[in-house]
C-alpha positions as CSV (number, residue, x, y, z in Angstrom):
1,A,0.0,-0.1,0.1
2,F,2.6,2.3,0.9
3,L,4.2,2.0,-2.9
4,A,1.7,1.9,-4.4
5,E,0.8,5.5,-2.9
6,L,4.1,7.0,-3.4
7,L,3.9,5.5,-7.4
8,R,0.6,7.3,-7.3
9,R,2.2,10.4,-6.4
10,L,5.6,9.8,-8.5
11,D,3.1,9.5,-11.5
12,D,1.3,12.9,-11.1
13,A,4.7,14.5,-11.2
14,E,5.9,12.6,-14.3
15,G,2.3,13.1,-16.4
16,A,3.1,16.6,-15.7
17,V,7.0,16.8,-17.2
18,K,5.0,14.8,-20.4
19,D,2.3,17.2,-20.8
20,L,5.1,19.8,-20.5
21,H,7.1,17.8,-23.1
22,A,4.0,17.8,-25.4
23,I,3.8,21.3,-25.7
24,L,7.3,21.8,-26.6
25,A,7.6,18.9,-28.9
26,E,5.3,20.7,-31.2
27,H,7.2,23.7,-31.9
28,L,10.9,21.9,-31.8
29,E,9.3,19.4,-34.1
30,T,7.8,22.1,-36.6
31,K,10.9,24.1,-36.2
32,A,12.9,21.3,-37.7
33,E,10.1,20.3,-39.9
34,A,10.9,23.7,-41.2
35,S,14.1,23.9,-41.7
36,A,14.1,20.3,-43.3
37,E,12.0,22.0,-46.5
38,A,13.4,25.2,-46.4
39,S,16.9,23.5,-47.6
40,P,16.4,23.2,-51.8
41,A,19.0,20.5,-52.7
42,P,21.5,22.1,-55.6
43,E,20.6,22.2,-59.1
44,A,23.9,21.1,-60.9
45,S,25.3,18.4,-58.7
46,A,26.4,15.0,-59.6
47,S,26.5,14.2,-55.7
48,P,23.3,12.7,-54.3
49,A,20.5,15.2,-52.8
50,P,20.9,14.7,-49.5
51,A,18.2,12.9,-47.2
52,P,15.9,15.0,-45.3
53,V,15.8,16.3,-42.1
54,A,13.4,13.8,-40.0
55,P,11.6,15.3,-37.0
56,V,12.2,14.4,-33.4
57,A,10.3,11.8,-32.2
58,P,9.7,11.1,-29.2
59,A,12.2,8.2,-27.3
60,V,12.6,6.4,-24.6
61,V,14.2,7.9,-21.4
62,L,16.6,6.1,-19.1
63,V,13.8,6.1,-16.4
64,P,12.5,2.9,-14.9
65,G,8.8,3.0,-14.0
66,L,7.6,5.4,-16.7
67,V,4.0,4.5,-18.3
68,E,4.9,6.1,-21.4
69,K,8.5,6.8,-21.7
70,F,9.8,9.9,-23.6
71,K,14.0,11.2,-23.8
72,P,14.2,15.1,-22.6
73,F,15.1,17.6,-25.4
74,S,18.8,18.6,-24.7
75,A,19.9,22.1,-23.9
76,A,21.5,22.7,-27.3
77,M,17.7,22.1,-28.8
78,L,15.9,23.9,-26.1
79,S,18.2,27.2,-27.0
80,E,16.5,27.0,-30.3
81,L,13.2,26.9,-29.2
82,R,11.5,29.7,-31.2
83,V,7.6,30.6,-32.2
84,E,6.0,32.8,-34.7
85,S,4.5,35.6,-32.0
86,L,5.6,37.5,-28.8
87,M,1.4,36.3,-28.0
88,K,2.4,32.2,-28.6
89,A,5.8,33.2,-26.6
90,T,3.7,34.7,-23.9
91,E,0.8,31.3,-23.8
92,L,4.0,29.0,-24.1
93,A,5.8,30.5,-21.0
94,Q,2.3,30.6,-19.2
95,S,1.8,27.0,-19.8
96,A,5.5,25.7,-19.0
97,R,4.9,27.5,-15.3
98,S,2.2,26.2,-14.8
99,A,3.2,22.6,-15.7
100,G,6.2,23.5,-13.5
101,R,4.0,24.4,-10.3
102,K,2.5,20.9,-11.0
103,V,5.7,19.0,-11.2
104,E,6.7,20.7,-7.8
105,D,4.1,20.2,-5.9
106,A,3.3,16.4,-6.9
107,A,7.4,16.1,-6.0
108,L,7.2,17.9,-2.6
109,E,3.7,15.7,-1.4
110,C,6.0,12.6,-2.4
111,G,8.6,14.1,-0.6
112,N,6.7,14.9,2.3
113,F,4.8,11.2,2.1
114,A,8.2,9.4,1.7
115,A,9.7,11.0,4.1
116,A,6.5,10.8,6.7
117,N,7.0,6.8,6.3
118,A,10.5,6.5,6.9
119,K,10.1,4.4,9.7
120,L,8.8,1.9,7.7
121,R,12.4,-0.1,6.9
122,E,12.2,-0.4,10.9
123,E,9.2,-1.6,11.5
124,L,9.0,-3.9,9.0
125,K,10.9,-7.4,9.6
126,D,9.7,-9.5,7.0
127,S,12.8,-10.6,4.2
128,D,10.1,-10.0,0.9
129,A,8.8,-6.8,2.8
130,A,12.2,-5.1,2.9
131,E,13.0,-6.3,-0.6
132,V,10.3,-4.1,-1.7
133,L,11.5,-1.4,0.1
134,R,14.6,-1.3,-2.0
135,K,12.7,0.5,-4.8
136,V,12.0,3.5,-2.7
137,P,15.7,5.3,-3.3
138,L,14.7,4.7,-7.4
139,Y,11.8,6.3,-7.2
140,L,13.2,9.3,-5.8
141,L,15.4,9.4,-8.6
142,R,12.9,9.5,-10.7
143,L,11.4,12.6,-8.7
144,Q,14.6,14.5,-9.3
145,A,14.7,13.4,-13.0
146,A,11.2,15.0,-13.0
147,Q,12.2,17.8,-11.1
148,Q,15.0,18.7,-13.0
149,T,13.5,18.4,-16.6
150,S,10.8,20.9,-15.7
151,E,12.9,22.9,-14.5
152,A,15.2,23.1,-17.8
153,Y,11.7,23.5,-19.9
154,V,10.5,26.3,-18.0
155,Q,13.6,28.2,-18.3
156,A,13.6,27.7,-22.3
157,T,10.4,29.2,-22.7
158,V,11.3,32.0,-20.3
159,A,14.2,32.7,-22.5
160,C,12.0,32.0,-25.7
161,E,9.5,34.9,-24.6
162,K,12.2,37.5,-23.8
163,D,13.5,37.0,-27.0
164,M,10.8,37.6,-28.6
165,R,10.0,40.6,-26.6
166,R,12.9,42.2,-27.9
167,R,12.7,41.3,-31.5
168,E,8.9,42.9,-31.4
169,G,10.6,45.9,-30.1
170,F,13.5,45.9,-32.5
171,K,10.7,45.8,-35.3
172,R,8.7,48.8,-33.6
173,E,11.6,50.6,-33.8
174,E,12.3,49.8,-37.2
175,E,9.0,50.4,-38.3
176,K,8.6,53.9,-36.6
177,R,12.2,54.7,-38.5
178,S,10.8,53.5,-42.0
179,A,8.0,55.5,-41.3
180,L,10.1,58.6,-40.6
181,F,12.2,58.3,-43.8
182,R,9.4,57.6,-46.0
183,S,7.7,61.2,-44.5
184,F,10.6,62.7,-45.8
185,D,11.3,60.9,-49.2
186,K,8.7,63.6,-50.8
187,D,9.0,61.6,-54.5
188,G,8.9,58.4,-53.0
189,D,12.1,56.9,-55.0
190,G,13.7,55.6,-51.6
191,R,16.3,58.4,-51.4
192,L,16.7,61.9,-49.4
193,Q,18.3,64.6,-51.3
194,E,20.2,67.1,-48.8
195,A,17.6,69.4,-48.1
196,E,15.4,66.6,-47.4
197,A,18.4,64.8,-45.3
198,L,18.3,68.4,-43.0
199,Q,15.0,68.3,-42.2
200,L,15.3,64.4,-41.0
201,A,18.9,65.4,-39.0
202,K,16.4,68.3,-37.5
203,A,13.8,66.2,-36.6
204,L,16.0,63.3,-35.1
205,L,18.1,66.3,-33.1
206,S,14.5,68.2,-31.9
207,Q,13.9,64.7,-29.6
208,T,17.2,65.4,-27.7
209,E,18.4,68.8,-28.5
210,P,16.7,72.1,-29.2
211,S,17.1,72.9,-32.8
212,S,18.1,76.6,-31.9
213,K,21.7,75.1,-30.4
214,V,22.2,73.2,-33.9
215,S,23.2,75.6,-36.3
216,E,23.3,75.3,-40.0
217,K,26.7,74.5,-40.6
218,T,27.1,71.7,-38.1
219,L,23.5,70.1,-39.5
220,K,25.5,70.3,-43.0
221,E,28.1,68.4,-42.1
222,I,26.3,65.6,-40.2
223,V,24.4,65.1,-43.2
224,R,27.3,65.4,-46.1
225,A,28.6,62.2,-43.4
226,A,25.9,60.6,-44.7
227,L,25.7,61.5,-48.0
228,E,26.4,58.6,-50.9
229,E,28.2,59.1,-54.2
230,D,25.2,60.2,-56.1
231,G,24.7,62.9,-53.5
232,T,21.3,61.9,-52.1
233,V,21.0,59.4,-48.4
234,Q,19.9,56.2,-49.0
235,S,20.2,54.6,-45.1
236,L,18.6,56.2,-42.5
237,S,20.4,54.0,-40.1
238,L,23.8,55.4,-41.0
239,L,22.2,59.6,-40.9
240,S,21.0,58.2,-37.4
241,S,24.7,57.2,-36.1
242,C,26.2,60.0,-37.5
243,V,23.1,62.6,-35.2
244,G,24.3,59.8,-32.5
245,S,28.1,60.6,-32.6
246,F,27.0,64.3,-32.8
247,R,25.1,64.2,-29.8
248,E,27.7,62.0,-28.1
249,M,30.2,65.0,-28.9
250,Q,28.0,67.4,-27.8
251,R,27.4,65.4,-24.0
252,D,31.6,65.1,-23.5
253,G,31.9,68.6,-24.3
254,R,29.0,69.6,-21.9
255,R,30.7,66.5,-19.5
256,R,34.1,68.3,-19.7
257,L,32.7,72.2,-18.9
258,A,30.5,70.7,-16.3
259,R,33.8,69.1,-15.0
260,E,35.4,71.9,-15.2
261,A,33.0,74.4,-13.6
262,R,32.7,72.0,-10.9
263,A,36.2,71.7,-10.2
264,K,36.7,75.7,-9.6
265,L,33.8,75.5,-7.8
266,F,35.1,72.5,-5.2
267,G,38.6,74.8,-5.7
268,N,36.6,77.7,-4.8
269,L,34.7,76.0,-1.4
270,Q,38.5,74.8,-0.7
271,S,40.2,77.9,-0.6
272,K,37.3,80.0,1.4
273,W,37.3,76.7,4.2
274,R,40.9,76.9,4.8
275,R,40.6,80.7,4.9
276,R,38.3,80.2,7.9
277,V,39.9,77.3,9.5
278,Q,43.3,79.8,9.4
279,E,41.4,82.7,10.6
280,L,40.5,80.8,13.6
281,E,44.0,79.6,14.4
282,A,44.9,82.8,14.0
283,S,42.8,84.5,16.3
284,A,41.4,82.0,18.8
285,G,44.4,79.2,18.3
286,I,47.1,81.9,19.1
287,E,45.2,82.8,22.3
288,L,44.9,79.0,23.2
289,E,48.6,78.4,22.4
290,D,49.4,81.7,24.1
291,T,48.2,80.9,27.6
292,L,49.0,76.7,27.0
293,K,52.8,78.0,26.9
294,E,52.1,80.1,30.0
295,V,50.5,76.9,31.7
296,E,53.5,74.9,30.6
297,A,56.2,77.6,31.7
298,A,54.5,77.9,35.1
299,V,54.7,74.0,35.9
300,A,57.8,72.6,34.7
301,P,60.3,74.4,37.9
302,L,57.5,72.8,40.3
303,L,58.8,69.2,40.5
304,T,62.9,70.5,40.4
305,E,61.3,73.1,43.4
306,T,60.2,70.3,45.7
307,S,63.5,67.9,45.0
308,T,65.7,71.1,45.6
309,A,64.1,73.2,48.7
310,S,65.6,73.3,51.6
311,T,64.1,71.9,54.8
312,G,63.8,75.5,56.3
313,S,61.5,76.5,53.3
314,K,57.9,78.1,53.8
315,A,55.6,75.4,52.4
316,G,53.2,78.6,51.8
317,Q,55.3,80.1,49.2
318,M,54.6,76.4,47.5
319,Q,51.2,76.7,48.4
320,T,51.0,79.9,46.8
321,R,52.7,78.8,43.4
322,S,50.2,75.5,43.3
323,Q,47.5,78.1,43.7
324,H,49.4,80.0,40.6
325,C,49.7,77.2,38.3
326,E,45.7,75.8,39.0
327,T,44.7,79.1,38.2
328,L,46.2,78.7,34.8
329,I,44.8,75.5,34.2
330,Q,41.8,76.7,35.0
331,K,42.1,79.8,32.8
332,G,43.4,76.7,30.0
333,H,40.8,74.8,29.9
334,E,38.3,77.9,29.9
335,K,40.4,79.1,26.3
336,A,40.1,75.6,25.2
337,E,36.5,75.2,25.7
338,E,35.9,78.5,23.8
339,F,38.1,77.0,21.1
340,Q,36.5,73.7,21.0
341,K,33.0,75.8,20.5
342,K,34.0,77.8,17.9
343,V,35.7,75.0,15.9
344,Q,32.5,73.2,16.0
345,Q,30.4,76.2,15.0
346,L,32.7,76.5,11.9
347,P,31.1,73.7,9.6
348,M,27.8,74.9,10.6
349,A,28.4,78.4,9.8
350,F,29.9,77.4,6.7
351,R,27.6,74.6,5.6
352,K,24.9,77.4,5.5
353,D,26.9,79.4,3.1
354,V,27.1,77.5,0.6
355,N,24.4,76.6,-1.9
356,S,23.1,72.8,-1.0
357,K,22.0,72.2,-4.7
358,Q,25.3,73.4,-6.3
359,V,27.2,70.6,-3.7
360,Q,25.9,67.3,-1.8
361,A,26.2,67.5,1.8
362,S,28.3,64.2,1.6
363,E,30.8,66.1,-0.9
364,L,31.1,69.2,1.4
365,E,31.8,66.9,4.4
366,E,34.5,65.3,2.7
367,L,35.8,68.6,1.7
368,M,36.0,69.6,5.2
369,A,37.0,66.5,6.7
370,P,40.9,67.1,6.4
371,H,41.1,70.3,8.1
372,Q,37.9,69.0,10.7
373,K,40.5,66.0,11.5
374,R,43.3,68.6,11.9
375,L,41.7,70.9,14.3
376,A,40.1,67.7,16.4
377,L,43.9,66.2,16.9
378,R,44.6,69.6,17.5
379,L,41.9,69.6,20.8
380,G,43.1,66.1,21.9
381,R,46.8,67.3,22.2
382,T,45.4,70.5,24.3
383,G,43.6,68.3,26.8
384,Q,46.9,65.8,27.0
385,R,48.6,69.4,27.5
386,L,46.6,70.2,29.9
387,E,46.4,66.6,31.8
388,R,50.2,66.6,32.4
389,A,49.8,69.8,34.2
390,K,47.6,69.2,36.0
391,R,48.9,66.1,37.6
392,L,52.1,67.6,37.6
393,T,50.3,70.4,39.7
394,E,48.5,67.6,42.0
395,L,52.2,65.9,42.6
396,F,53.7,69.1,43.4
397,R,50.9,70.3,45.9
398,A,51.0,66.7,47.1
399,K,54.6,66.9,48.1
400,V,54.6,70.3,49.6
401,A,51.3,69.0,51.6
402,R,53.7,65.9,53.2
403,K,56.6,68.8,53.4
404,E,54.7,70.5,55.8
405,N,53.8,67.6,57.5
406,D,56.8,66.4,58.2
407,A,58.3,69.7,59.2
408,I,55.1,70.1,61.5
409,E,55.6,66.5,63.2
410,V,58.7,67.7,63.8
411,A,58.4,71.2,65.1
412,K,55.1,68.9,67.7
413,G,57.5,67.0,69.0
414,K,60.2,69.0,69.4
415,L,58.0,71.3,71.2
416,S,56.2,68.3,73.4
417,E,59.9,68.4,74.5
418,A,60.2,72.0,74.9
419,L,56.9,72.1,77.1
420,R,57.6,68.8,78.9
421,A,61.2,70.4,79.6
422,Y,59.5,73.7,81.1
423,A,56.9,71.7,83.2
424,K,59.5,69.8,84.9
425,S,61.7,72.5,85.7
426,Q,58.5,74.6,86.9
427,S,57.3,71.4,88.9
428,F,53.9,71.6,87.2
429,S,51.9,68.9,86.0
430,A,50.2,69.0,82.5
431,K,47.5,70.2,83.6
432,Q,48.7,72.8,86.2
433,L,50.7,74.2,82.9
434,F,47.5,74.0,81.3
435,Q,45.9,76.3,83.7
436,S,49.1,78.3,84.3
437,T,47.9,80.6,80.7
438,S,44.5,81.7,81.9
439,D,43.2,83.3,85.0
440,S,40.0,80.9,84.9
441,E,40.4,77.3,86.0
442,D,37.9,76.1,83.7
443,S,38.5,78.1,80.5
444,D,40.3,76.4,77.1
445,M,43.9,78.0,76.0
446,T,43.7,80.5,73.2
447,E,46.4,80.1,70.3
448,K,48.1,83.2,71.8
449,A,48.0,82.1,75.0
450,F,49.8,78.9,73.4
451,L,52.2,80.3,71.1
452,E,53.3,82.6,74.9
453,L,53.4,79.0,76.3
454,C,55.7,77.6,73.6
455,T,58.0,81.0,73.7
456,K,58.8,80.3,77.6
457,A,59.4,76.9,77.0
458,E,61.9,77.6,74.3
459,A,63.3,80.3,76.0
460,E,63.6,78.4,79.5
461,T,65.5,75.7,76.9
462,K,67.5,78.0,75.3
463,N,66.1,77.5,72.0
464,S,66.6,80.7,70.2
465,E,66.7,79.3,66.4
466,S,64.2,81.4,63.9
467,S,61.5,82.1,66.1
468,E,59.4,83.8,63.7
469,S,59.4,80.1,62.0
470,T,59.0,78.3,65.3
471,L,55.8,80.8,65.9
472,E,54.4,80.1,62.9
473,L,54.9,76.4,63.4
474,A,53.7,76.2,66.4
475,S,50.3,78.0,64.9
476,K,50.0,75.1,62.5
477,V,50.6,72.6,65.9
478,F,48.0,74.5,67.8
479,H,45.8,74.4,64.8
480,R,46.1,70.5,63.9
481,A,45.4,69.6,67.6
482,L,42.1,71.2,67.5
483,P,39.3,68.9,67.2
484,E,37.6,68.8,63.9
485,D,34.1,70.3,64.5
486,A,35.4,72.7,67.3
487,E,33.2,75.9,67.5
488,T,35.9,78.4,68.6
489,K,39.4,77.8,68.4
490,T,40.2,77.1,71.8
491,L,42.0,74.1,73.0
492,S,40.9,71.9,75.2
493,L,42.7,69.8,78.3
494,S,42.4,66.7,76.7
495,A,44.0,67.9,73.6
496,F,46.8,69.7,75.2
497,E,47.6,66.5,77.1
498,R,47.8,64.8,74.3
499,L,50.7,67.4,72.8
500,L,52.7,66.6,76.1
501,K,52.8,63.1,75.5
502,S,56.2,61.2,74.5
503,F,56.4,58.1,72.3
504,Y,58.9,56.1,71.7
505,K,59.6,53.0,69.0
506,V,60.9,49.7,69.3
507,M,64.2,49.7,66.9
508,Q,64.9,45.8,69.0
509,Q,63.6,43.2,70.6
510,T,63.4,43.9,74.2
511,P,60.8,42.6,77.1
512,L,58.1,44.1,78.7
513,T,58.6,43.5,82.7
514,E,56.0,44.4,85.3
515,E,58.5,46.1,87.5
516,A,61.2,48.0,86.3
517,E,63.7,45.0,87.5
518,V,64.4,42.4,85.2
519,S,64.1,39.2,85.6
520,G,63.1,35.5,84.3
521,G,59.6,35.6,85.4
522,N,58.1,38.9,85.4
523,A,58.5,40.0,81.5
524,K,54.7,40.4,80.7
525,V,55.6,40.0,76.3
526,Q,58.4,40.4,74.3
527,L,57.9,43.8,72.0
528,Q,58.7,43.9,68.7
529,S,60.9,45.8,66.6
530,G,58.8,48.4,64.7
531,Q,55.9,48.8,67.8
532,F,55.2,52.2,69.1
533,L,55.4,52.6,72.8
534,E,53.4,55.8,75.0
535,A,55.7,56.5,78.2
536,L,54.0,57.0,80.9
537,E,56.9,58.9,83.1
538,S,59.1,61.2,81.8
539,D,62.2,60.1,83.8
540,P,63.7,56.7,83.5
541,K,64.9,54.4,86.0
542,E,68.5,53.2,86.6
543,V,68.6,49.1,86.6
544,E,71.7,47.6,87.2
545,E,73.2,45.2,84.8
546,V,70.1,46.5,82.0
547,G,70.6,50.7,81.9
548,E,67.9,52.7,82.0
549,R,64.3,51.8,82.3
550,L,61.5,53.6,80.8
551,R,57.2,52.9,82.0
552,V,55.5,52.7,78.9
553,R,52.1,51.4,77.3
554,A,52.3,49.6,74.6
555,R,49.1,49.4,71.5
556,D,47.4,46.5,73.1
557,G,47.0,48.9,76.3
558,S,49.4,46.8,78.4
559,E,51.8,48.4,80.5
560,G,54.9,48.0,82.1
561,W,58.6,48.8,81.7
562,A,61.2,48.8,78.9
563,T,64.5,49.2,78.2
564,L,65.5,52.9,76.9
565,A,68.5,51.3,74.9
566,H,66.2,49.8,72.5
567,L,64.0,52.7,72.2
568,C,63.7,55.7,69.5
569,P,62.0,58.8,70.7
570,V,59.5,59.8,68.2
571,P,57.1,62.5,67.3
572,L,54.0,60.8,67.1
573,P,52.8,57.5,66.5
574,A,52.1,57.3,62.8
575,Y,51.0,54.0,60.7
576,A,50.5,53.5,57.0
577,L,47.3,51.6,55.9
578,R,47.5,48.1,54.2
579,R,44.8,48.2,52.5
580,R,42.2,50.9,51.4
581,S,39.4,51.6,54.2
582,P,36.6,54.9,54.9
583,L,37.2,57.1,57.6
584,L,34.0,56.7,59.5
585,E,32.1,59.4,61.7
586,A,32.1,56.8,64.7
587,K,32.4,53.5,66.1
588,D,30.0,51.6,63.8
589,L,30.8,49.7,60.7
590,K,27.2,51.7,59.0
591,S,28.3,54.7,59.9
592,E,28.7,57.8,57.3
593,S,32.1,57.7,55.2
594,K,34.2,60.8,56.0
595,E,36.2,60.2,53.2
596,P,37.9,57.4,51.9
597,L,41.7,56.4,53.2
598,L,43.8,54.9,50.4
599,E,46.6,52.2,50.6
600,G,49.7,53.7,52.0
601,D,48.2,56.6,53.6
602,V,49.6,58.0,57.1
603,V,47.1,58.6,60.3
604,E,48.1,59.1,63.9
605,L,46.3,57.0,66.2
606,F,45.3,57.8,69.3
607,K,43.4,55.0,70.8
608,E,41.8,51.6,70.1
609,E,38.5,50.2,71.3
610,E,36.8,47.0,70.8
611,E,33.2,46.6,70.0
612,L,30.7,44.1,70.0
613,L,28.4,44.6,67.1
614,D,24.9,42.8,66.4
615,E,24.6,41.3,63.0
616,E,22.2,39.3,61.5
617,K,25.0,36.5,60.4
618,E,27.1,36.8,63.7
619,P,25.6,38.2,66.4
620,K,28.4,39.1,68.4
621,L,31.7,40.8,66.1
622,K,34.7,42.0,67.9
623,V,35.5,44.9,65.9
624,V,38.1,47.1,66.6
625,F,37.9,50.9,65.7
626,G,41.0,53.4,65.8
627,S,40.7,56.5,66.7
628,V,43.0,58.2,63.7
629,Q,44.3,61.6,62.9
630,T,44.8,61.8,59.1
631,R,47.4,63.6,58.0
632,S,44.9,66.7,56.8
633,G,44.0,67.4,60.1
634,K,40.5,65.3,59.8
635,Y,39.5,63.0,62.8
636,G,37.7,59.7,63.0
637,W,37.6,56.4,63.0
638,I,39.0,53.0,61.3
639,A,37.4,49.8,61.5
640,H,39.1,46.2,62.1
641,S,42.5,48.8,63.0
642,D,44.1,46.1,64.3
643,Q,44.6,44.5,60.1
644,V,44.8,47.7,58.3
645,L,47.4,50.1,60.0
646,Q,50.6,48.9,60.3
647,P,53.8,51.3,61.9
648,I,55.8,53.0,59.9
């Protein structure tokens, strides 16, 4: 049943091919018979007459299974397909297309049916049934042959239709030319006199060229080129060729003139555009370049100044220089923005001045592109030069700030030492020394009182070097010690006590003992090299066989005695950040950040406190917060300070 259905669908496809073959056979056989009849036998010839050409008869096609077998026409024979009229060619092409669609539909149905029943080969296990199924590939080969034959026949009929349309068009054109020639041939002898040929040439030229543009001399030259020996024109095609040659020559001349005029127009536009660009560069461009040179001249010596300046150089003068450079850089940015705006407005104004009917937008953009690219490159180089100057100025400011911070830290150490020595000479405690500057015990210390106290302390310690610079540094130490959110510029007792503290750095591993004497069992911990210690007493204690020992407090809060020979005095406990961390306002991980601190930033550590924070994942999270002051003078807290901060 499966093979019967498949064969039925295959017969439908082959039947459509057979019908199409029969239609073409009528025209091809008729042509073969006509060619045989049109070849007459030679009159005086000893050789026998050639046998007549037999018509092409249907033959057997080498495709098994067809009910009525035929041999498809070859490609050479199909190329000779001709019909007597355009109408007949159109009908033939329509019939071929209809038959071709039937073949395609039948082939599609046959292929789909065979694909849908492809599992029969696996389902049928009987040997006889399997033998029958081996015929399926043969049927599919027949289907492929039918499709190829129908495609070849359809292409042949379509080519025949196109050829007939071309022949019909040529025939109508010839009839029109003949009618035109006869209309000027007054005597009807098939020849045109020179006067008649002139009128015909005018008529031919008037189809494309106004007759007023063609002179009589030119018309005579055209006609003389087509005259025969007897002075007449016998061929319309020859005259038409002469007229066509003249038209082409005129077109070439117009094209040449148009090219010359266009080249002249583009030359004028290019010179105008170049002149506008030069005017822009001569005005705003020169101002921008002068500003850039001024910026570079001011920035160039900055780094040299920071490396060659002495320690006594005033940081204020350097800050003034950096501010001057920043002002010039800002001026350079303004000039660059102004120049960029003019560069952007220049092509827009130029487009408005150019007639859009004469020049296309793409051609105008191509004309302006080289100068626009050069101006864009100049703007890019300007930005690079300003960015380089900005980076150099920022680097200079950073070095100046570092230099100033170093000077303030050194001055702070000296002042602290002088104030401690002064307090010891007067037998004052830190509180008594603080209260000695004012009449009221509860009032804070003003800047004036602090400077007077520093002057007394330095006079007491016989330090008379550069009093003016010392007072300036003392003023900066005072302002650095003030709380960040202080409403009044006065120093509290706690801040003053912090100034009097002395710090040491462990230079060699040494034990921290409970008592001044060192024994085998009283050592609490071993202080490692690099740790900072806070001195709890000003005077060290002499211990036999060990030397002087000083009472100190370590970073973790443990107190004890350390060997003074293994310590080195430092102005303050400076720590560097191991990684990026925010400066928090309070001891809370969710607190607002004042500023981000980067890896390598230096801070002064005042104290560390451990807090237990309630978190969702870890209900009792222990976090160590460190109270610090940055080198810019800001106070705050750093979370996980025991992990983030490392001593310098």
